[in-house]
LOKOL-546614 format. One record per residue (C-alpha): residue number from 0; residue in three letters; x, y, z. Coordinates in steps of 0.02 Angstrom, whole numbers. Each point is the difference from the previous one (the first is absolute). Layout:
! LOKOL-546614
<site><resi>NUM</resi><resn>ALA</resn><east>X</east><north>Y</north><up>Z</up></site>
...
***
This chain:
! LOKOL-546614
<site><resi>0</resi><resn>UNK</resn><east>-291</east><north>1010</north><up>-1180</up></site>
<site><resi>1</resi><resn>UNK</resn><east>-142</east><north>-45</north><up>119</up></site>
<site><resi>2</resi><resn>UNK</resn><east>49</east><north>-125</north><up>133</up></site>
<site><resi>3</resi><resn>UNK</resn><east>-117</east><north>-151</north><up>10</up></site>
<site><resi>4</resi><resn>UNK</resn><east>-126</east><north>3</north><up>141</up></site>
<site><resi>5</resi><resn>UNK</resn><east>57</east><north>-87</north><up>158</up></site>
<site><resi>6</resi><resn>UNK</resn><east>-73</east><north>-175</north><up>23</up></site>
<site><resi>7</resi><resn>UNK</resn><east>-139</east><north>5</north><up>131</up></site>
<site><resi>8</resi><resn>UNK</resn><east>85</east><north>-131</north><up>111</up></site>
<site><resi>9</resi><resn>UNK</resn><east>149</east><north>117</north><up>25</up></site>
<site><resi>10</resi><resn>UNK</resn><east>-112</east><north>145</north><up>46</up></site>
<site><resi>11</resi><resn>UNK</resn><east>-97</east><north>-105</north><up>125</up></site>
<site><resi>12</resi><resn>UNK</resn><east>156</east><north>-76</north><up>76</up></site>
<site><resi>13</resi><resn>UNK</resn><east>84</east><north>169</north><up>22</up></site>
<site><resi>14</resi><resn>UNK</resn><east>-154</east><north>76</north><up>80</up></site>
<site><resi>15</resi><resn>UNK</resn><east>-20</east><north>-146</north><up>122</up></site>
<site><resi>16</resi><resn>UNK</resn><east>181</east><north>1</north><up>57</up></site>
<site><resi>17</resi><resn>UNK</resn><east>5</east><north>189</north><up>15</up></site>
<site><resi>18</resi><resn>UNK</resn><east>-151</east><north>-16</north><up>115</up></site>
<site><resi>19</resi><resn>UNK</resn><east>76</east><north>-131</north><up>115</up></site>
<site><resi>20</resi><resn>UNK</resn><east>184</east><north>52</north><up>-7</up></site>
<site><resi>21</resi><resn>UNK</resn><east>22</east><north>62</north><up>178</up></site>
<site><resi>22</resi><resn>UNK</resn><east>-102</east><north>-139</north><up>81</up></site>
<site><resi>23</resi><resn>UNK</resn><east>84</east><north>-133</north><up>-108</up></site>
<site><resi>24</resi><resn>UNK</resn><east>172</east><north>61</north><up>52</up></site>
<site><resi>25</resi><resn>UNK</resn><east>-48</east><north>-3</north><up>185</up></site>
<site><resi>26</resi><resn>UNK</resn><east>-78</east><north>-174</north><up>-4</up></site>
<site><resi>27</resi><resn>UNK</resn><east>139</east><north>-85</north><up>-100</up></site>
<site><resi>28</resi><resn>UNK</resn><east>150</east><north>96</north><up>65</up></site>
<site><resi>29</resi><resn>UNK</resn><east>72</east><north>-147</north><up>100</up></site>
<site><resi>30</resi><resn>UNK</resn><east>-87</east><north>-142</north><up>-93</up></site>
<site><resi>31</resi><resn>UNK</resn><east>161</east><north>-80</north><up>-63</up></site>
<site><resi>32</resi><resn>UNK</resn><east>55</east><north>-33</north><up>179</up></site>
<site><resi>33</resi><resn>UNK</resn><east>-135</east><north>-133</north><up>13</up></site>
<site><resi>34</resi><resn>UNK</resn><east>19</east><north>-74</north><up>-174</up></site>
<site><resi>35</resi><resn>UNK</resn><east>148</east><north>-122</north><up>-5</up></site>
<site><resi>36</resi><resn>UNK</resn><east>-42</east><north>-65</north><up>-174</up></site>
<site><resi>37</resi><resn>UNK</resn><east>-6</east><north>177</north><up>-68</up></site>
<site><resi>38</resi><resn>UNK</resn><east>168</east><north>42</north><up>76</up></site>
<site><resi>39</resi><resn>UNK</resn><east>76</east><north>-163</north><up>-62</up></site>
<site><resi>40</resi><resn>UNK</resn><east>-51</east><north>33</north><up>-180</up></site>
<site><resi>41</resi><resn>UNK</resn><east>61</east><north>180</north><up>7</up></site>
<site><resi>42</resi><resn>UNK</resn><east>164</east><north>-58</north><up>75</up></site>
<site><resi>43</resi><resn>UNK</resn><east>24</east><north>-132</north><up>-136</up></site>
<site><resi>44</resi><resn>UNK</resn><east>-35</east><north>132</north><up>-132</up></site>
<site><resi>45</resi><resn>UNK</resn><east>126</east><north>120</north><up>78</up></site>
<site><resi>46</resi><resn>UNK</resn><east>133</east><north>-135</north><up>14</up></site>
<site><resi>47</resi><resn>UNK</resn><east>-19</east><north>-45</north><up>-184</up></site>
<site><resi>48</resi><resn>UNK</resn><east>10</east><north>181</north><up>-56</up></site>
<site><resi>49</resi><resn>UNK</resn><east>154</east><north>33</north><up>108</up></site>
<site><resi>50</resi><resn>UNK</resn><east>86</east><north>-155</north><up>-69</up></site>
<site><resi>51</resi><resn>UNK</resn><east>9</east><north>77</north><up>-173</up></site>
<site><resi>52</resi><resn>UNK</resn><east>173</east><north>65</north><up>-45</up></site>
<site><resi>53</resi><resn>UNK</resn><east>-79</east><north>165</north><up>-55</up></site>
<site><resi>54</resi><resn>UNK</resn><east>-117</east><north>40</north><up>143</up></site>
<site><resi>55</resi><resn>UNK</resn><east>-137</east><north>110</north><up>-72</up></site>
<site><resi>56</resi><resn>UNK</resn><east>-142</east><north>94</north><up>85</up></site>
<site><resi>57</resi><resn>UNK</resn><east>-172</east><north>-77</north><up>26</up></site>
<site><resi>58</resi><resn>UNK</resn><east>-175</east><north>72</north><up>-15</up></site>
<site><resi>59</resi><resn>UNK</resn><east>-148</east><north>-34</north><up>113</up></site>
<site><resi>60</resi><resn>UNK</resn><east>-143</east><north>19</north><up>-125</up></site>
<site><resi>61</resi><resn>UNK</resn><east>-165</east><north>42</north><up>82</up></site>
<site><resi>62</resi><resn>UNK</resn><east>96</east><north>47</north><up>157</up></site>
<site><resi>63</resi><resn>UNK</resn><east>-143</east><north>78</north><up>97</up></site>
<site><resi>64</resi><resn>UNK</resn><east>67</east><north>88</north><up>155</up></site>
<site><resi>65</resi><resn>UNK</resn><east>173</east><north>-74</north><up>-27</up></site>
<site><resi>66</resi><resn>UNK</resn><east>12</east><north>-132</north><up>137</up></site>
<site><resi>67</resi><resn>UNK</resn><east>66</east><north>-134</north><up>-119</up></site>
<site><resi>68</resi><resn>UNK</resn><east>115</east><north>125</north><up>-85</up></site>
<site><resi>69</resi><resn>UNK</resn><east>75</east><north>43</north><up>169</up></site>
<site><resi>70</resi><resn>UNK</resn><east>19</east><north>-184</north><up>44</up></site>
<site><resi>71</resi><resn>UNK</resn><east>93</east><north>-32</north><up>-164</up></site>
<site><resi>72</resi><resn>UNK</resn><east>116</east><north>145</north><up>42</up></site>
<site><resi>73</resi><resn>UNK</resn><east>31</east><north>-75</north><up>172</up></site>
<site><resi>74</resi><resn>UNK</resn><east>58</east><north>-159</north><up>-88</up></site>
<site><resi>75</resi><resn>UNK</resn><east>136</east><north>96</north><up>-90</up></site>
<site><resi>76</resi><resn>UNK</resn><east>-87</east><north>41</north><up>-164</up></site>
<site><resi>77</resi><resn>UNK</resn><east>-10</east><north>169</north><up>-85</up></site>
<site><resi>78</resi><resn>UNK</resn><east>-189</east><north>4</north><up>-5</up></site>
<site><resi>79</resi><resn>UNK</resn><east>-125</east><north>127</north><up>-64</up></site>
<site><resi>80</resi><resn>UNK</resn><east>-189</east><north>-4</north><up>-10</up></site>
<site><resi>81</resi><resn>UNK</resn><east>-131</east><north>46</north><up>-128</up></site>
<site><resi>82</resi><resn>UNK</resn><east>-188</east><north>4</north><up>24</up></site>
<site><resi>83</resi><resn>UNK</resn><east>-154</east><north>55</north><up>-95</up></site>
<site><resi>84</resi><resn>UNK</resn><east>-69</east><north>93</north><up>151</up></site>
<site><resi>85</resi><resn>UNK</resn><east>70</east><north>173</north><up>40</up></site>
<site><resi>86</resi><resn>UNK</resn><east>-72</east><north>-20</north><up>175</up></site>
<site><resi>87</resi><resn>UNK</resn><east>101</east><north>-157</north><up>28</up></site>
<site><resi>88</resi><resn>UNK</resn><east>158</east><north>81</north><up>-68</up></site>
<site><resi>89</resi><resn>UNK</resn><east>-25</east><north>149</north><up>116</up></site>
<site><resi>90</resi><resn>UNK</resn><east>-15</east><north>-121</north><up>146</up></site>
<site><resi>91</resi><resn>UNK</resn><east>155</east><north>-98</north><up>-56</up></site>
<site><resi>92</resi><resn>UNK</resn><east>105</east><north>158</north><up>-12</up></site>
<site><resi>93</resi><resn>UNK</resn><east>-58</east><north>53</north><up>173</up></site>
<site><resi>94</resi><resn>UNK</resn><east>36</east><north>-168</north><up>81</up></site>
<site><resi>95</resi><resn>UNK</resn><east>163</east><north>-37</north><up>-93</up></site>
<site><resi>96</resi><resn>UNK</resn><east>83</east><north>166</north><up>-44</up></site>
<site><resi>97</resi><resn>UNK</resn><east>166</east><north>-80</north><up>-45</up></site>
<site><resi>98</resi><resn>UNK</resn><east>-73</east><north>-100</north><up>-144</up></site>
<site><resi>99</resi><resn>UNK</resn><east>-59</east><north>50</north><up>-174</up></site>
<site><resi>100</resi><resn>UNK</resn><east>-184</east><north>-17</north><up>-45</up></site>
<site><resi>101</resi><resn>UNK</resn><east>-93</east><north>54</north><up>-157</up></site>
<site><resi>102</resi><resn>UNK</resn><east>-175</east><north>-4</north><up>-73</up></site>
<site><resi>103</resi><resn>UNK</resn><east>-19</east><north>-113</north><up>-152</up></site>
<site><resi>104</resi><resn>UNK</resn><east>-85</east><north>-150</north><up>-78</up></site>
<site><resi>105</resi><resn>UNK</resn><east>71</east><north>-176</north><up>-6</up></site>
<site><resi>106</resi><resn>UNK</resn><east>-35</east><north>-15</north><up>-186</up></site>
<site><resi>107</resi><resn>UNK</resn><east>106</east><north>155</north><up>-40</up></site>
<site><resi>108</resi><resn>UNK</resn><east>146</east><north>9</north><up>121</up></site>
<site><resi>109</resi><resn>UNK</resn><east>116</east><north>151</north><up>-14</up></site>
<site><resi>110</resi><resn>UNK</resn><east>152</east><north>-114</north><up>-2</up></site>
<site><resi>111</resi><resn>UNK</resn><east>127</east><north>-34</north><up>-138</up></site>
<site><resi>112</resi><resn>UNK</resn><east>7</east><north>-170</north><up>-84</up></site>
<site><resi>113</resi><resn>UNK</resn><east>97</east><north>-126</north><up>104</up></site>
<site><resi>114</resi><resn>UNK</resn><east>37</east><north>123</north><up>140</up></site>
<site><resi>115</resi><resn>UNK</resn><east>-62</east><north>-102</north><up>148</up></site>
<site><resi>116</resi><resn>UNK</resn><east>69</east><north>-150</north><up>90</up></site>
<site><resi>117</resi><resn>UNK</resn><east>-171</east><north>-39</north><up>71</up></site>
<site><resi>118</resi><resn>UNK</resn><east>-184</east><north>43</north><up>4</up></site>
<site><resi>119</resi><resn>UNK</resn><east>-120</east><north>-37</north><up>143</up></site>
<site><resi>120</resi><resn>UNK</resn><east>-188</east><north>10</north><up>-27</up></site>
<site><resi>121</resi><resn>UNK</resn><east>-70</east><north>-37</north><up>173</up></site>
<site><resi>122</resi><resn>UNK</resn><east>-188</east><north>-29</north><up>-16</up></site>
<site><resi>123</resi><resn>UNK</resn><east>-2</east><north>140</north><up>-129</up></site>
<site><resi>124</resi><resn>UNK</resn><east>-43</east><north>-92</north><up>-161</up></site>
<site><resi>125</resi><resn>UNK</resn><east>-166</east><north>-54</north><up>77</up></site>
<site><resi>126</resi><resn>UNK</resn><east>-95</east><north>152</north><up>-64</up></site>
<site><resi>127</resi><resn>UNK</resn><east>54</east><north>-24</north><up>-181</up></site>
<site><resi>128</resi><resn>UNK</resn><east>-127</east><north>-97</north><up>-104</up></site>
<site><resi>129</resi><resn>UNK</resn><east>81</east><north>-169</north><up>-38</up></site>
<site><resi>130</resi><resn>UNK</resn><east>-13</east><north>30</north><up>-187</up></site>
<site><resi>131</resi><resn>UNK</resn><east>117</east><north>149</north><up>20</up></site>
<site><resi>132</resi><resn>UNK</resn><east>130</east><north>-87</north><up>108</up></site>
<site><resi>133</resi><resn>UNK</resn><east>106</east><north>-52</north><up>-151</up></site>
<site><resi>134</resi><resn>UNK</resn><east>27</east><north>186</north><up>-35</up></site>
<site><resi>135</resi><resn>UNK</resn><east>54</east><north>28</north><up>180</up></site>
<site><resi>136</resi><resn>UNK</resn><east>115</east><north>-151</north><up>1</up></site>
<site><resi>137</resi><resn>UNK</resn><east>79</east><north>54</north><up>-164</up></site>
<site><resi>138</resi><resn>UNK</resn><east>37</east><north>168</north><up>80</up></site>
<site><resi>139</resi><resn>UNK</resn><east>81</east><north>-85</north><up>149</up></site>
<site><resi>140</resi><resn>UNK</resn><east>106</east><north>-101</north><up>-121</up></site>
<site><resi>141</resi><resn>UNK</resn><east>49</east><north>158</north><up>-94</up></site>
<site><resi>142</resi><resn>UNK</resn><east>71</east><north>88</north><up>153</up></site>
<site><resi>143</resi><resn>UNK</resn><east>88</east><north>-154</north><up>70</up></site>
<site><resi>144</resi><resn>UNK</resn><east>181</east><north>-31</north><up>-47</up></site>
<site><resi>145</resi><resn>UNK</resn><east>38</east><north>-174</north><up>-69</up></site>
<site><resi>146</resi><resn>UNK</resn><east>1</east><north>-114</north><up>151</up></site>
<site><resi>147</resi><resn>UNK</resn><east>-101</east><north>125</north><up>102</up></site>
<site><resi>148</resi><resn>UNK</resn><east>-127</east><north>-66</north><up>125</up></site>
<site><resi>149</resi><resn>UNK</resn><east>-186</east><north>28</north><up>22</up></site>
<site><resi>150</resi><resn>UNK</resn><east>-103</east><north>-36</north><up>156</up></site>
<site><resi>151</resi><resn>UNK</resn><east>-190</east><north>-1</north><up>-3</up></site>
<site><resi>152</resi><resn>UNK</resn><east>-124</east><north>-27</north><up>141</up></site>
<site><resi>153</resi><resn>UNK</resn><east>-187</east><north>-23</north><up>-27</up></site>
<site><resi>154</resi><resn>UNK</resn><east>-155</east><north>-90</north><up>62</up></site>
<site><resi>155</resi><resn>UNK</resn><east>-38</east><north>-170</north><up>-77</up></site>
<site><resi>156</resi><resn>UNK</resn><east>-161</east><north>-31</north><up>-93</up></site>
<site><resi>157</resi><resn>UNK</resn><east>-95</east><north>35</north><up>-160</up></site>
<site><resi>158</resi><resn>UNK</resn><east>-120</east><north>137</north><up>52</up></site>
<site><resi>159</resi><resn>UNK</resn><east>-38</east><north>183</north><up>-28</up></site>
<site><resi>160</resi><resn>UNK</resn><east>-47</east><north>90</north><up>160</up></site>
<site><resi>161</resi><resn>UNK</resn><east>-85</east><north>168</north><up>20</up></site>
<site><resi>162</resi><resn>UNK</resn><east>72</east><north>86</north><up>153</up></site>
<site><resi>163</resi><resn>UNK</resn><east>-116</east><north>127</north><up>80</up></site>
<site><resi>164</resi><resn>UNK</resn><east>75</east><north>24</north><up>172</up></site>
<site><resi>165</resi><resn>UNK</resn><east>180</east><north>11</north><up>56</up></site>
<site><resi>166</resi><resn>UNK</resn><east>97</east><north>68</north><up>149</up></site>
<site><resi>167</resi><resn>UNK</resn><east>-151</east><north>90</north><up>69</up></site>
<site><resi>168</resi><resn>UNK</resn><east>-51</east><north>82</north><up>-165</up></site>
<site><resi>169</resi><resn>UNK</resn><east>-124</east><north>-29</north><up>-139</up></site>
<site><resi>170</resi><resn>UNK</resn><east>90</east><north>-38</north><up>-164</up></site>
<site><resi>171</resi><resn>UNK</resn><east>-41</east><north>-77</north><up>-168</up></site>
<site><resi>172</resi><resn>UNK</resn><east>128</east><north>-103</north><up>-95</up></site>
<site><resi>173</resi><resn>UNK</resn><east>29</east><north>-176</north><up>-62</up></site>
<site><resi>174</resi><resn>UNK</resn><east>128</east><north>-128</north><up>54</up></site>
<site><resi>175</resi><resn>UNK</resn><east>44</east><north>-162</north><up>-87</up></site>
<site><resi>176</resi><resn>UNK</resn><east>55</east><north>-163</north><up>79</up></site>
<site><resi>177</resi><resn>UNK</resn><east>123</east><north>-91</north><up>-112</up></site>
<site><resi>178</resi><resn>UNK</resn><east>56</east><north>-177</north><up>-34</up></site>
<site><resi>179</resi><resn>UNK</resn><east>188</east><north>-24</north><up>19</up></site>
<site><resi>180</resi><resn>UNK</resn><east>15</east><north>-109</north><up>-156</up></site>
<site><resi>181</resi><resn>UNK</resn><east>-84</east><north>136</north><up>-103</up></site>
<site><resi>182</resi><resn>UNK</resn><east>115</east><north>133</north><up>71</up></site>
<site><resi>183</resi><resn>UNK</resn><east>158</east><north>-100</north><up>-34</up></site>
<site><resi>184</resi><resn>UNK</resn><east>-58</east><north>-37</north><up>-177</up></site>
<site><resi>185</resi><resn>UNK</resn><east>-26</east><north>185</north><up>-35</up></site>
<site><resi>186</resi><resn>UNK</resn><east>170</east><north>40</north><up>75</up></site>
<site><resi>187</resi><resn>UNK</resn><east>82</east><north>-132</north><up>-110</up></site>
<site><resi>188</resi><resn>UNK</resn><east>-79</east><north>81</north><up>-153</up></site>
<site><resi>189</resi><resn>UNK</resn><east>86</east><north>162</north><up>54</up></site>
<site><resi>190</resi><resn>UNK</resn><east>167</east><north>-89</north><up>19</up></site>
<site><resi>191</resi><resn>UNK</resn><east>-1</east><north>-6</north><up>189</up></site>
<site><resi>192</resi><resn>UNK</resn><east>6</east><north>-179</north><up>60</up></site>
<site><resi>193</resi><resn>UNK</resn><east>-54</east><north>-65</north><up>171</up></site>
<site><resi>194</resi><resn>UNK</resn><east>134</east><north>-58</north><up>120</up></site>
<site><resi>195</resi><resn>UNK</resn><east>-119</east><north>-38</north><up>143</up></site>
<site><resi>196</resi><resn>UNK</resn><east>-186</east><north>8</north><up>38</up></site>
<site><resi>197</resi><resn>UNK</resn><east>-57</east><north>-6</north><up>180</up></site>
<site><resi>198</resi><resn>UNK</resn><east>-183</east><north>-14</north><up>52</up></site>
<site><resi>199</resi><resn>UNK</resn><east>-45</east><north>11</north><up>183</up></site>
<site><resi>200</resi><resn>UNK</resn><east>-164</east><north>-20</north><up>91</up></site>
<site><resi>201</resi><resn>UNK</resn><east>-97</east><north>155</north><up>56</up></site>
<site><resi>202</resi><resn>UNK</resn><east>41</east><north>77</north><up>169</up></site>
<site><resi>203</resi><resn>UNK</resn><east>-100</east><north>118</north><up>110</up></site>
<site><resi>204</resi><resn>UNK</resn><east>-126</east><north>100</north><up>-102</up></site>
<site><resi>205</resi><resn>UNK</resn><east>58</east><north>-72</north><up>-167</up></site>
<site><resi>206</resi><resn>UNK</resn><east>-136</east><north>-96</north><up>-93</up></site>
<site><resi>207</resi><resn>UNK</resn><east>104</east><north>-92</north><up>-131</up></site>
<site><resi>208</resi><resn>UNK</resn><east>173</east><north>-77</north><up>-19</up></site>
<site><resi>209</resi><resn>UNK</resn><east>139</east><north>123</north><up>-40</up></site>
<site><resi>210</resi><resn>UNK</resn><east>127</east><north>-24</north><up>-139</up></site>
<site><resi>211</resi><resn>UNK</resn><east>177</east><north>61</north><up>-28</up></site>
<site><resi>212</resi><resn>UNK</resn><east>89</east><north>-19</north><up>-167</up></site>
<site><resi>213</resi><resn>UNK</resn><east>187</east><north>30</north><up>-11</up></site>
<site><resi>214</resi><resn>UNK</resn><east>60</east><north>9</north><up>-180</up></site>
<site><resi>215</resi><resn>UNK</resn><east>151</east><north>49</north><up>-103</up></site>
<site><resi>216</resi><resn>UNK</resn><east>15</east><north>84</north><up>-168</up></site>
<site><resi>217</resi><resn>UNK</resn><east>82</east><north>-112</north><up>-127</up></site>
<site><resi>218</resi><resn>UNK</resn><east>28</east><north>-145</north><up>120</up></site>
<site><resi>219</resi><resn>UNK</resn><east>-50</east><north>-180</north><up>-13</up></site>
<site><resi>220</resi><resn>UNK</resn><east>-120</east><north>-45</north><up>138</up></site>
<site><resi>221</resi><resn>UNK</resn><east>91</east><north>-77</north><up>146</up></site>
<site><resi>222</resi><resn>UNK</resn><east>-154</east><north>-88</north><up>67</up></site>
<site><resi>223</resi><resn>UNK</resn><east>-152</east><north>38</north><up>103</up></site>
<site><resi>224</resi><resn>UNK</resn><east>-47</east><north>-31</north><up>179</up></site>
***
């Protein structure tokens, strides 16, 4: 049976991140040290996962060079990473040899149903066309155990951007800014309900507010902030 052709957005995203992998890893290697909101959300996610009686592993989906995966591991989680870009996975394995990384797509994760206690998608859903996000979120719901947690980070807005330069290289790919209410609605349709939504103002080179959504599979929303 002939496999369907790969969607062009995946091909473009892979090519761009393969191109910038080494420079991206160098520039962002210590970025979390200066991002207290990022660390706070990752810490809250880790605490919730570890509070489960059956502590399960977590996946960093769209892990890039593995900096967030490594941070999750430092918080006591059994964390692995998956990324579309072989170049990024090569960099992650070089920088974090004690962790597991694999090449894959977020819409078809090589994970059994209900196997994970948590999924993190840290600025990685931004290259998926919004009309396809329900497929991605359904896949996140599939791999999460009941009560498992999901943490998303993304730029706030309602725009499609064409990125032509990044980390000292010429690239060509699209990125999508997203509205938190739209994201939480799509997650709810997948059975993953928001516990908290945090939006902060842009810092440094950021051009838009940044959003974090912490959600739980099969849980009533505990409120937003």
